[in-house]
N, C-alpha and C positions, 0 to 999 in steps of 0.2 A: 504493500500500500504506500502511495506517495505521501509526502508531508502534507500537501494540500488536501488530498483525499482523507487523510487522517484527521485534519482539522475539521473538515466538513462532517466527519462521522461523529465528532464529539457532541455530546448533548448541550442544550442551551444552559445558561447559568442557573436557571430555575431547576431544570431537570438534574443538573449536576449536583445541586445542593441536596435534592431528594436522594440521589444515588449515594452520596457521601454522608448520609446521616450516620452518626457514630453511635453505636450501641455496644454493649459489652461483648456481643457475639459477632460483630462485624469482622470479616476477614477479606483478604484480597479477592476471593472468588465471588464475593457478593457485589463487586463493583463492575458495572457493565462498560468497561474500558478495555483498551489494550492492557494485558496483564501487567506489564512492566510499569506503564504509566499509572495504573491503578495502585500498585504498591507504593510508588513514590508519592502520589497524592494522599494515600492513607497515612503514610509516614508523616507528612506535613500536618495533616489534620490532627493526628495523635500528639505531635509536638505542641500544637497550638493549645490543646486542652491540658497539657502537662502530663500526658501519659507516655513517659519515656519507654516503659516496657513494651507498650503497644507499638511505638515507633520502631523499636529495635526489632520486633517481630516482623514488621512490614519490610524493613531493610533486609532482614534475613531472607525473606521470600524474594525480594528483588535480586539478591545475590544468588539464589537458587536458579533464577532465570538468566542472570548475567554474571557468572561466577568469576570473571576476570576484570571486573570494573573497579578500579582502584578507588574512585571517589565514593562508591557505596560503602566500601570498607572504612574509609575515613569518616563518613557520616555516622556509621554505626558505632565506631570507636568513640566519637565525641559523646554519644548518648550513653555508652557503657561507662565512660568516665563519670558522667553525672550520677550514675548508679553505683559508683565506687567499685566497679568491676575492673580493677587495674590490670590483671593478667590477661583477661579476655580483650581488653582495649589494646594492650600491647601487641597481642597476636594479630588483631585487625590492622593496626598501624604498620606492622611488619609486612602484611599483605599489600597494604596501600602503597608503602614505599617501593615494593618490588614491582607493582603492576601499573602505577601511575606514570604517564608520560612526563608529567611535571610534578615531581614528588616533594617540592619545597615545603608545602603546607603539611604534608604527612610527617616529614622530618621535624618540622616546628612543633607539631602536636606531640610527637613522641618525645621530643626534648622536654616539653612541659611535664610529661608523665614521669620521666626519669628524675627531673628536678624535684617534683613533689615527693618522690620516693627517696630523695637524698643522694641519688647517684649522679653527682655533678660531672664526673668524667664522661659518662655516656650522654648526658644532657648536652655538654659542650660539643661532643662529636656530632650530635644531631643538628645542633644550631649551625655548626660549621658547614655541614652538608646542605642545610636549607639555604644558606647564603651562597654556597657554590652553585646551586641550581638557580637561585634568584638573588643576585647581588643587591637588589633594591628593596628587599623585604624588610621593611623597617621594624616590624614586630620581632623578627629574628635577631636584629641588632639589640633591641631592648632586652630580650630574654638572655642573649649571650652576655650582655653587659652585667646583668644581675648575677649570673654564674661567676663571671670573672671577679666581681666584687666579693662574692662569697669565698673565692679562692685567694683573696687579698691581692689580686692583680688590679690595682686601682688605676694605673695608667691605661691598661687595656680596657677597663670598664668605661673610663671617661671617653676613650676613643670610640667605643661602640655606641654610647649614648649620643655622641656628636654625629656619628654616621647615621643614626636613626633620624635625627633632625634633618640632615642633609638629604636623606631619601624621601622624607615626607615633611616638608617645611611647615605644614599646617596641622600636623598631628599633635593635638594637645597633650596626649600621654607622653610623647617624647620629651617635651619641655618639662612636664611635671616630673618624670623619672629622673632626668638629668638634674633638675633643681633639687630634688630630694637627695640625690647622691652628693651634690655640692654642699648641701646643708650638713649632711652627715660627716663630711670630711672637712668641715670648718671654713668653707669658702662662701660665707654668708651673703656678701654683696653679689657675687655671681649667681648664687641660688635665687636671690630676689629678682634678678633680671629674668631668669627662666620662668619663675612663677608669674611675673608680670606679663610675659609673652603668652603664657598658657591662658591667663585670664582675659587677655586682649582677644584671643581667638575664641574663647568660650567663657563669657562673663558669668555664667551660672555653674561653673565647674566647682561643685561643692568641695571635693577633696582638696583642690588646689587653694581655694579660699581659706579653708581650715589650716592647711599647712603654712600658707603665707602669713596667716594670723599668728601662728606660733613663732614663725621666723621674725616677724616684727617685734614680738615679745622679747626674743633673744637679743635683738638689736636695741632694746629699750624704747622702741617706737610705740607708745601705748595707744594713742588715739587711732593710728592706722590699724593697729592690731584689733582694737575694739570694733572698728568699722568692718573689718573682714569677718570677724566672728558674728556680728549682727547679720551680715548678708548671708553667711552660711546657715545660720539658724532660721532665717526666713525660708530657706530651701528645705531644711531638715530640723525641725524644732526640738526634737528629742535626742539629738546626737550628743553622746557623752563627751567626746573629745572637744567638740566646739563649745559645749557648755563649760567644760573645765577651763578652756582657754579664755572664754569671756569672763568667767569668774576671776581668773588670775589678773586679767587686764583691769577689771573693775577694782580689785583689791589694791593694786598699785596706784590706781587713780584716786583711791580714798573712799570708794563706794563699798564699804565693808559688808553691810547687810545684803546688798545685791550680790556681792561676791559669794557670800555664804549660801545664799539661795541658789545660785547657779551650781555650786559644788554639790549641794544636796540633790538638785534635779539630776545632775550627771550620775550620781550614785544610784538614784532610783531608776534611772534609765538603763544603767549597766552596773550591776553590783560588783563587777570586776574592774571598774575604772580606778586603777591604782593611783593615777595622777590626782584624781579628785580627792581621794582619801588623804594623800600626802599634803595637798594644798590646804585642806581643811585642818589637818593636824598642825600645820605651821600657824594658821590663824588661831587655833585653840591655845597654842603655846604662848602667843602674844597676850592671851587672856589669863595666863598662868593656870590653865586647865590641863594639868599634866596627865591626869588619868584619861581624859578624853583624847588628848593628843597621842598618848601611848597606844590606846586602842586603835585609833585610825592608822597609825604607822605600822602597827602589827598586821592589820588587814592589808595595807598596801604591799608589804613584803610578801604576804601569802598569795595574793591574787595576781601579782605580776612578777613571777619568779625569773622570767627571761629578760625583763627590762633592767639591765644591769645598772645603769646610771641611777634610775629611780630606787632600785633596791639598795644600792650603796648609800645614797643620801638618806633614805629612811632608816637604815641600820645605824648610821652615824648619829642621826638625831635621837634614835632610841637610846643609844649609849649616853648621850648628854642628859636625857630625861632621867635615866636610871641613876646617873651621878647626882642629879638634883634631888632625887627622891631618897637616896640612900641615907643621908643624915636624918631625915624625918622618920624613916623606918626604924633606925637605931634608937 
């Protein structure tokens, strides 16, 4: 059947909606289409309603009909990953890499899986292959940069973040990621430039607004910091990180009650918001409420064990409080 004949044979949009009514028992054979088209349409419908298992089943049927189609393996692998089926996803990605005429995206996806599993060596190898097949794949540069940073190759990481921007000059994520890297490595003015550029491209980029707000705090720029957190919280009113940041800006500007209210909201929104506990503890210390501060600092240490700077600051403050309380206990 020719492409035009196939198009004419397709039902009208109304008929198609009837044909593709989703029920728990719907399978590809229920759809009055070309069988392969039917599988792919059913997979899309299942994804739209959040039925990943049903979509996986539809792609499995598509692969039965077209067993050497690399893109179908890639599509099924992405769904398997959402279901945390890591080994099955890796098997599909292996097939996709071997069968696809342009396997860059398959290598990229498999690199993500290896990175999630902590296998940085294989992740790096896949990102290298992705970029060998497509030297302009900005997402591969970003992913490889993060792996290099984890391997403490900071020069290589910066190079890849910059290459990502060169490959996609309007990609907000590229400026955001490089800005975050520059902030982590102490290049605050350069980080601010990247965050500014990201927000110029996407004024409602919530994550960038929040991170720029924290950067302004680090630079002692309290009013710009407060502005960024206000804008971020208009977009996501219950975000614990933005609430903690706004509370900290308000605290330094002298709005103590408002600051305490923001930290309380952050903790209510996310009971694991270690920074909010820490900030509230410092406030309570100023009121000589040692017991309250000790309690908040203890929680901060417990809920954020991998935030080393926060943990260290909290533990040092706990020691100071213990020193203050020791004479009273005696």
